[in-house]
C-alpha positions as CSV (number, residue, x, y, z in Angstrom):
1,M,12.6,-6.1,-23.6
2,V,11.3,-5.0,-20.2
3,I,8.4,-7.4,-20.4
4,G,10.8,-10.2,-21.2
5,I,12.9,-9.4,-18.1
6,I,9.8,-9.2,-15.9
7,T,8.4,-12.5,-17.1
8,A,11.8,-14.2,-16.5
9,V,11.6,-13.4,-12.8
10,P,9.6,-16.5,-11.7
11,A,12.0,-18.8,-13.6
12,V,14.9,-17.3,-11.7
13,T,13.2,-17.6,-8.3
14,R,12.5,-21.3,-9.0
15,F,16.2,-22.2,-8.5
16,T,17.2,-19.4,-6.1
17,V,14.4,-18.7,-3.6
18,L,12.3,-21.9,-3.9
19,P,14.9,-24.3,-2.3
20,L,15.5,-21.9,0.6
21,V,11.8,-21.3,1.5
22,T,10.7,-24.9,1.1
23,G,13.8,-26.2,3.0
24,L,13.2,-23.9,5.8
25,A,9.5,-24.8,6.1
26,E,10.4,-28.5,6.0
27,R,13.1,-28.2,8.7
28,R,10.8,-26.3,11.0
29,G,7.9,-28.6,10.3
30,S,5.7,-25.7,9.4
31,L,4.3,-26.3,5.9
32,R,1.0,-24.8,6.8
33,G,2.5,-21.7,8.3
34,A,4.8,-21.2,5.3
35,M,1.8,-21.6,3.0
36,I,-0.2,-19.0,4.8
37,V,2.7,-16.5,4.8
38,T,3.7,-17.0,1.2
39,A,0.0,-16.8,0.0
40,F,-0.6,-13.6,2.0
41,V,2.5,-11.9,0.8
42,T,1.8,-13.1,-2.8
43,A,-1.7,-11.6,-2.7
44,L,-0.4,-8.4,-1.3
45,G,2.4,-8.3,-3.9
46,F,0.0,-8.8,-6.8
47,S,-2.2,-6.0,-5.4
48,V,0.9,-3.7,-5.5
49,V,1.9,-4.9,-9.0
50,G,-1.6,-4.1,-10.2
51,T,-1.4,-0.5,-9.1
52,Q,2.0,0.3,-10.6
53,H,2.6,1.9,-14.1
54,Q,6.3,2.5,-14.2
55,P,8.3,-0.5,-15.5
56,L,10.9,-0.3,-12.8
57,L,8.3,-0.3,-10.0
58,V,6.4,-3.2,-11.7
59,F,9.7,-5.1,-11.8
60,A,10.6,-4.5,-8.2
61,A,7.1,-5.4,-6.9
62,F,7.0,-8.5,-9.1
63,V,10.4,-9.7,-7.9
64,V,9.2,-9.6,-4.3
65,T,5.9,-11.2,-5.3
66,A,7.5,-14.0,-7.3
67,C,9.9,-14.8,-4.4
68,M,6.8,-15.6,-2.3
69,W,4.6,-17.0,-5.1
70,T,7.0,-19.6,-6.5
71,P,7.3,-21.6,-3.2
72,T,3.6,-21.6,-2.6
73,V,2.8,-24.4,-5.1
74,P,5.4,-26.9,-3.9
75,L,4.4,-26.2,-0.3
76,T,0.7,-26.8,-1.2
77,D,1.6,-30.0,-2.9
78,A,3.6,-31.2,0.1
79,Y,0.7,-30.3,2.4
80,A,-1.8,-32.1,0.2
81,L,0.3,-35.2,-0.1
82,R,0.6,-35.4,3.7
83,G,-3.2,-35.2,3.9
84,V,-3.6,-37.9,1.3
85,A,-1.3,-40.2,3.3
86,R,-2.9,-39.3,6.6
87,Y,-6.4,-40.0,5.5
88,G,-5.6,-42.9,3.1
89,L,-7.1,-41.2,0.1
90,N,-6.5,-42.1,-3.6
91,Y,-4.3,-39.3,-5.1
92,G,-5.2,-40.1,-8.7
93,P,-8.9,-39.0,-8.7
94,L,-8.1,-36.1,-6.5
95,R,-5.5,-34.8,-8.9
96,L,-7.8,-35.5,-11.9
97,W,-10.6,-33.4,-10.4
98,G,-8.2,-30.7,-9.4
99,S,-7.0,-30.5,-13.0
100,A,-10.5,-30.4,-14.3
101,A,-11.3,-27.5,-11.9
102,F,-8.2,-25.7,-13.1
103,V,-9.2,-26.1,-16.8
104,A,-12.7,-24.8,-16.0
105,G,-11.3,-21.8,-14.2
106,A,-8.9,-21.0,-17.0
107,L,-11.7,-21.1,-19.5
108,A,-13.8,-18.8,-17.4
109,G,-10.9,-16.5,-17.0
110,G,-10.4,-16.5,-20.8
111,L,-14.1,-15.5,-21.2
112,L,-13.7,-12.7,-18.8
113,V,-10.9,-11.2,-20.9
114,D,-13.4,-10.4,-23.5
115,I,-15.7,-8.7,-21.0
116,I,-13.4,-6.7,-18.8
117,A,-11.7,-3.5,-19.9
118,A,-8.0,-3.8,-20.7
119,Q,-6.8,-1.6,-17.8
120,H,-8.6,-3.8,-15.3
121,L,-7.3,-7.2,-16.6
122,I,-4.5,-7.3,-13.9
123,W,-7.2,-8.1,-11.3
124,V,-8.2,-11.2,-13.3
125,I,-4.6,-12.3,-13.9
126,A,-3.2,-11.6,-10.4
127,P,-5.3,-13.7,-8.0
């Protein structure tokens, strides 16, 4: 049950925190700054999550982390689309190669799961 509650946190932050953070970044015209802050706090948060062993502490650290991690993706997409428009690039091939790189990384991560000891897997999952 605890695992289910913890894994539900990102879904809840998508409709609570996401509009607030992305709206604030857009109003202030600081997509890049918001991306830097959310990425830094996310990395720090996952480092904290990886060191916790008690369910309540994992939950608390993951809530804070998910609140910063969830807006990072839409902020990144908005920033990328601004660059595509600014430099007159073709978004289709860029998206295709980005997806191919993601698949390659996911496969490599899956292979690492067989090599890395179970107690250290959080460091493969977190980044």
